[in-house]
C-alpha positions as CSV (number, residue, x, y, z in Angstrom):
1,M,0.8,35.5,-15.7
2,D,2.8,32.0,-14.8
3,I,5.2,33.1,-11.6
4,K,6.9,29.8,-10.7
5,I,8.6,29.5,-7.3
6,R,12.1,27.3,-6.4
7,K,14.3,26.9,-4.2
8,A,17.3,29.8,-5.1
9,K,20.8,28.5,-6.3
10,L,24.1,30.3,-5.2
11,T,24.0,31.3,-8.6
12,D,21.2,33.0,-8.1
13,L,22.6,35.5,-5.7
14,E,23.2,38.1,-7.8
15,D,19.7,38.3,-8.7
16,I,18.6,38.4,-5.1
17,K,21.0,41.3,-4.3
18,K,20.2,43.6,-7.0
19,I,16.5,42.7,-6.0
20,I,17.2,43.3,-2.1
21,T,18.9,46.7,-3.0
22,K,16.1,47.7,-5.2
23,A,13.7,46.7,-2.4
24,K,16.2,49.1,0.1
25,T,15.9,51.5,-2.1
26,F,12.1,51.8,-2.3
27,M,12.1,51.1,1.5
28,A,14.2,54.4,2.4
29,A,12.3,56.2,-0.1
30,N,8.7,55.7,1.2
31,G,9.0,55.5,5.2
32,N,10.9,52.6,5.9
33,P,14.1,53.8,5.7
34,S,15.6,51.3,9.0
35,Q,14.3,48.1,8.8
36,W,17.0,47.0,6.1
37,G,19.2,49.8,7.0
38,G,23.5,50.0,6.6
39,A,24.2,46.6,5.4
40,Y,21.6,44.4,5.9
41,P,20.5,42.0,4.9
42,G,24.5,41.5,3.8
43,E,25.6,38.7,1.5
44,D,26.8,36.4,3.9
45,V,23.2,36.2,5.3
46,L,21.5,35.6,1.7
47,I,24.2,33.1,1.3
48,K,23.0,31.4,4.4
49,D,19.5,30.9,3.6
50,I,20.4,29.6,-0.1
51,E,22.5,26.8,1.9
52,A,20.5,26.0,4.1
53,G,17.7,25.5,1.5
54,N,16.0,28.2,3.0
55,S,15.9,31.2,0.2
56,Y,13.5,30.9,-2.8
57,V,13.4,32.8,-5.7
58,C,10.1,34.1,-7.7
59,I,10.4,33.6,-11.6
60,L,8.4,35.1,-14.4
61,D,10.0,34.3,-18.2
62,E,12.5,32.9,-16.8
63,K,13.7,35.7,-15.2
64,V,14.1,36.4,-11.2
65,I,11.6,39.1,-10.1
66,G,11.1,38.1,-6.1
67,T,12.6,36.6,-3.3
68,F,12.7,35.3,-0.1
69,S,13.2,33.5,2.7
70,L,11.0,30.8,4.6
71,I,12.0,29.2,7.6
72,F,10.3,26.3,9.6
73,G,11.4,25.5,13.1
74,Q,12.0,28.2,15.9
75,E,13.5,31.1,15.1
76,E,15.8,33.2,17.1
77,T,14.0,36.5,16.5
78,Y,11.0,35.3,17.9
79,K,12.5,33.8,20.7
80,K,11.0,36.4,23.0
81,I,7.8,37.7,22.8
82,Y,7.4,41.8,23.9
83,D,3.6,42.4,25.1
84,G,1.8,39.4,24.1
85,A,2.4,35.4,23.5
86,W,1.9,32.9,21.4
87,S,-1.4,31.8,21.0
88,E,-0.3,28.3,20.6
89,D,2.4,26.3,21.0
90,I,3.1,24.2,17.8
91,P,5.6,24.4,15.1
92,Y,5.4,27.4,12.5
93,G,7.3,29.1,9.5
94,T,8.4,32.7,9.2
95,I,9.0,34.9,6.1
96,H,12.0,36.7,5.9
97,R,13.5,39.1,4.0
98,L,10.4,39.4,1.3
99,A,11.5,41.8,-1.6
100,S,10.2,41.9,-5.6
101,D,12.3,43.4,-8.4
102,G,8.7,46.0,-9.0
103,S,7.7,44.4,-12.1
104,V,4.5,42.9,-10.7
105,K,2.1,44.4,-7.9
106,G,1.2,42.0,-5.9
107,L,4.0,39.1,-6.0
108,S,3.8,38.6,-2.2
């Protein structure tokens, strides 16, 4: 199996949205209905990720089977840590919006 990872393009948006929808359905059916509840992540968030160069797709046999955002630098979500702290004050990256179409086990 030869899975490739590349930066997402706006032409990948429909595939990314389908994967996100499938992941949301899976999460809700398996006890996690609120993490990506409602409209999150919406098309606006996905487009912003793509335009910022932070969105990636996983490709198998020329088909998009997974997606994620990899963001380097300070992340708003982690500016305040509750009941703990970063062990070091060094640059870091975060992965957000990780999802697959379910066709490959262990893609993440």
